[in-house]
C-alpha positions as CSV (number, residue, x, y, z in Angstrom):
1,M,-4.7,-24.6,-11.4
2,N,-5.7,-21.0,-12.0
3,T,-8.4,-21.1,-9.3
4,W,-5.7,-22.3,-6.8
5,R,-3.4,-19.4,-7.8
6,K,-6.3,-16.9,-7.1
7,L,-7.1,-18.6,-3.7
8,L,-3.5,-18.4,-2.6
9,G,-3.2,-14.7,-3.5
10,H,-1.2,-15.1,-6.7
11,D,-3.8,-13.3,-8.8
12,D,-2.4,-10.4,-10.8
13,K,-5.5,-8.2,-10.6
14,F,-4.2,-6.0,-7.8
15,F,-0.9,-5.4,-9.6
16,D,-2.8,-4.7,-12.8
17,L,-5.0,-2.1,-11.0
18,L,-2.1,-0.5,-9.2
19,E,-0.2,-0.2,-12.5
20,A,-3.2,1.3,-14.2
21,S,-3.5,3.8,-11.3
22,A,0.2,4.7,-11.6
23,V,-0.2,5.2,-15.4
24,E,-3.2,7.5,-14.8
25,A,-1.0,9.5,-12.3
26,Q,1.7,9.8,-14.9
27,S,-0.9,10.9,-17.5
28,S,-2.1,13.7,-15.3
29,V,1.5,14.8,-14.9
30,Q,2.0,14.7,-18.6
31,L,-1.0,16.9,-19.1
32,L,0.4,19.3,-16.5
33,V,3.7,19.4,-18.3
34,E,2.0,20.1,-21.7
35,L,0.0,22.9,-20.0
36,L,3.2,24.5,-18.6
37,R,5.3,24.1,-21.7
38,D,2.6,25.6,-24.0
39,S,0.4,27.9,-21.9
40,A,-0.4,30.0,-24.9
41,K,-3.0,27.4,-25.9
42,C,-6.4,27.8,-24.4
43,P,-6.4,24.9,-22.0
44,T,-9.4,23.3,-20.5
45,M,-9.9,21.3,-17.3
46,D,-11.7,18.4,-19.1
47,A,-8.6,16.3,-19.6
48,F,-7.5,16.7,-16.0
49,V,-11.0,15.9,-14.7
50,Q,-11.3,12.8,-16.8
51,T,-7.9,11.5,-15.7
52,R,-8.7,12.1,-12.0
53,R,-12.1,10.4,-12.5
54,K,-10.6,7.4,-14.2
55,D,-8.1,7.0,-11.4
56,K,-10.8,7.4,-8.8
57,R,-12.7,4.5,-10.5
58,I,-9.5,2.4,-10.4
59,T,-9.1,3.2,-6.7
60,E,-12.7,2.3,-6.0
61,E,-12.2,-1.0,-7.9
62,I,-9.2,-1.8,-5.8
63,T,-11.2,-1.2,-2.6
64,E,-14.0,-3.4,-3.9
65,E,-11.6,-6.2,-4.8
66,L,-10.0,-6.0,-1.4
67,C,-13.4,-6.6,0.1
68,K,-14.1,-9.6,-2.1
69,T,-10.7,-11.2,-2.0
70,F,-9.7,-13.5,0.8
71,V,-5.9,-13.7,0.2
72,T,-4.0,-10.8,-1.4
73,P,-0.5,-10.9,-2.9
74,L,0.5,-8.0,-0.6
75,E,-1.0,-6.9,2.8
76,R,-4.4,-5.3,2.4
77,E,-3.2,-2.1,4.2
78,D,-0.3,-1.8,1.8
79,I,-2.4,-2.1,-1.3
80,E,-4.9,0.4,0.0
81,E,-2.2,2.9,1.1
82,L,-0.5,2.7,-2.2
83,S,-3.8,3.1,-4.1
84,F,-4.7,6.2,-2.2
85,A,-1.2,7.6,-2.5
86,L,-1.4,7.2,-6.3
87,Y,-4.8,8.8,-6.4
88,K,-3.6,11.9,-4.8
89,I,-1.2,12.7,-7.7
90,P,-3.9,13.3,-10.3
91,K,-6.0,15.1,-7.7
92,M,-3.2,17.6,-7.0
93,A,-2.4,17.9,-10.7
94,E,-6.0,19.0,-11.3
95,K,-5.8,21.5,-8.5
96,F,-2.6,23.0,-9.9
97,S,-4.0,23.2,-13.4
98,E,-7.2,24.9,-12.2
99,K,-5.2,27.6,-10.3
100,F,-2.8,28.0,-13.3
101,I,-5.6,28.4,-15.9
102,L,-7.4,30.9,-13.7
103,C,-4.5,33.2,-13.0
104,R,-2.1,32.7,-15.9
105,D,-2.9,36.1,-17.5
106,A,-2.1,37.9,-14.2
107,L,1.0,35.7,-13.7
108,G,2.9,36.5,-16.8
109,P,6.0,34.4,-17.7
110,V,7.3,32.2,-14.9
111,N,9.9,29.6,-15.3
112,F,8.7,26.1,-14.1
113,T,11.4,24.2,-16.0
114,R,13.1,22.7,-13.0
115,Q,9.9,21.7,-11.3
116,V,8.5,20.2,-14.5
117,G,11.7,18.1,-15.0
118,L,11.5,16.8,-11.4
119,L,7.8,16.1,-11.8
120,E,8.3,14.1,-15.0
121,Q,11.1,12.1,-13.4
122,A,9.0,11.4,-10.3
123,A,6.0,10.2,-12.3
124,E,8.1,8.0,-14.5
125,T,9.9,6.5,-11.4
126,I,6.5,5.8,-9.7
127,V,5.3,3.8,-12.8
128,L,8.5,1.9,-12.9
129,M,8.4,1.1,-9.2
130,V,4.8,-0.1,-9.3
131,R,5.6,-2.4,-12.2
132,Q,8.6,-3.8,-10.4
133,L,6.3,-4.6,-7.4
134,R,4.8,-7.5,-9.3
135,D,8.2,-9.2,-9.4
136,R,9.1,-8.0,-5.9
137,K,12.4,-6.8,-7.2
138,H,14.5,-4.7,-4.8
139,L,14.1,-1.1,-5.6
140,E,16.4,1.8,-5.1
141,A,15.2,4.6,-2.9
142,V,14.2,7.7,-4.6
143,K,16.2,10.7,-3.4
144,E,14.3,13.5,-2.0
145,Q,14.7,16.8,-3.8
146,K,13.6,20.1,-2.4
147,L,12.3,22.9,-4.5
148,E,14.2,26.0,-3.7
149,N,13.8,27.9,-7.0
150,I,11.9,31.0,-5.7
151,R,14.8,33.3,-4.8
152,D,14.1,35.4,-7.9
153,L,10.6,36.1,-6.7
154,Y,12.0,37.9,-3.6
155,S,14.3,40.1,-5.6
156,G,11.8,43.0,-5.6
157,R,11.7,43.1,-9.4
158,H,8.2,41.6,-9.7
159,E,4.7,42.8,-8.9
160,P,3.3,41.6,-5.6
161,L,0.3,39.9,-7.2
162,K,2.6,37.9,-9.5
163,V,4.8,36.9,-6.6
164,I,1.8,35.6,-4.6
165,I,0.4,33.7,-7.6
166,A,3.8,32.2,-8.5
167,M,4.5,31.2,-4.8
168,D,1.1,29.4,-4.7
169,L,1.8,27.6,-7.9
170,Y,5.3,26.6,-6.8
171,E,3.9,25.2,-3.6
172,T,1.2,23.2,-5.4
173,L,3.8,21.8,-7.8
174,E,5.9,20.8,-4.8
175,K,2.9,19.0,-3.3
176,I,2.5,17.0,-6.5
177,I,6.1,16.0,-6.3
178,D,5.6,15.2,-2.6
179,R,2.6,12.9,-3.6
180,C,4.9,11.0,-6.0
181,R,7.5,10.7,-3.2
182,D,4.8,9.5,-0.8
183,A,3.8,6.8,-3.3
184,G,7.4,5.8,-3.7
185,N,7.9,5.6,0.0
186,V,4.9,3.2,0.3
187,I,6.3,1.0,-2.5
188,F,9.7,1.1,-0.8
189,Q,8.2,0.0,2.6
190,I,6.3,-2.9,0.8
191,V,9.6,-4.0,-0.9
192,L,11.4,-4.0,2.5
193,K,8.6,-6.0,4.0
194,Y,8.8,-8.7,1.4
195,S,12.5,-8.9,0.8
């Protein structure tokens, strides 16, 4: 009976791997949040690198399983697209943390509270959406939210170097949130296709 389930594409391995990838993406976001909330600590890149590497192994395993599996529970292209969208989240989180660690002394205090809240919410939503894919439940679309919290940087009260560094960090944070939105859009397209 179990062999027939696998042959007909009812094997849960792809859902398990996609969920594991979403959890790694969320872990990278949590590391980033910890870094931004307590930047007084002397952070290292090791945790970010390990999370990205772990997610990369999961992505490679998904690709390998797609090559070995005849029938998949979702279209191959959808699985692959979602896998790569999820992998981009820890990759961007690692880029941000590297920039932040290198220039945090020159940056001084910058308020990332709004972006951190959006980022946490986006990562949590992605994990939830990926988990719901297994049951093919209808999902609500995630509202796009723009990051427009840089007005203070243009006030002329800050040093030019600080403004440049902060702008770059804001843009990188926005890219991470965009990667979460991209993964959510892929999931939403899959759900529409199978509803």
